[in-house]
Phi, psi and omega in degrees: 000117178268129181272143175282120176270116184273321183202147177206136170218196184287346184257320187223164167230138181242123183234163178261105183282129176288164172301152170060034174236125175287143176294314174207157179280130171288160183299327183266009182299139174269160174056036181301325183289343185278341183213150178263139176281170177301318180296322178291320178297319178294319180297320178293320186284313185232350178080148176111168179258140178226154188233113183301135180267330179214177184260154171212124181306152175306317187274354178268135176263165170121200196285132176217141180259137176227138180272153179270344176221147180299329182292344180271343189301312187299322180298319180283326178295330177300328178299323180284313184291332181260012176056042179254017178230133182262115184252129177237120176250161174232144180219153169250123188237161175288139175083176176267106183287158177297155181303313175216151177197139171258118180261110183241091187212132181300148180231142179299141177284185183295336178281351178076009184242303184275129175276140179236148180301140181212142182221133178227136175256122182250142174220130180273130183256322183213155176221157177206148170244128180250142176277048178239116182291137171226121185311136004263019187252160181275348179221180181219146183236144181215159179224145169263122184237152171259132182235124179241103178285132177262352173229171185235057180278156179297129180059023186305310184291325179292316180292314182295322178298317178293325182300327181260019176065028174230066183294154179291138176292134179087359180282114184285341185260314185250359186272188180254112186303318182300318180286325177299317179295319179301315180294323179293315184286323185266331185236004181057038182242105181250351181284161175282134184267071172224122186229125175281103192266321188218138169235129177236126181196164174266121182300123185292345179256309182276341183066015174286146173274120182250136172236103186254133183233143178245132181292153180287150172296165184300323182292328174296312183298320179294322178291322177303320180291314181295319183273354184059045178258146175278134177288128179284358181255013179283000000 
């Protein structure tokens, strides 16, 4: 598997992570020999050690930043903790989502116990009604949405989409099983439709303004064609 390199300089490398790829294996991970992590794929492709600057779920595709030295990590992480980086995700959700909405709802932290404040800005880009029945309805509705997280909680976009009754298609944990099955059976699409599309920030070392974009996976592109939707990353 060859990874798309979006940007590279002496400090960082930015790659397009495929669906269902772990960024790195945790020490307690099972079946480590069965799959390669993003870091292992990068090492095979170009060689060297890289250090993740932020998180991206295994099932989420798209843009991720990695530092070339551990000493560079903190400077880039400050962009995230101080809200100096503009993150744009795209999702395909069940139903016709509102034109715009600010979702301000606490999300459980990584320990699964304490809820933390979380905010996401949603904007609907495209809608469709399909003559494909999904229980209990005779037809099915979907939306292409832009999601801008203003905080960085674990599974924030997945939880927030579900919170407003528009879960992401293909989400095995927070999604709607009936709609997930429909997409798999009718469009051969079993992946989760959440893609980290754009990162905009001022480089903390070079001070250049960067706008980095990651191309959509093939299943997204095929759906854009079938649904007659415009790709927001063109």
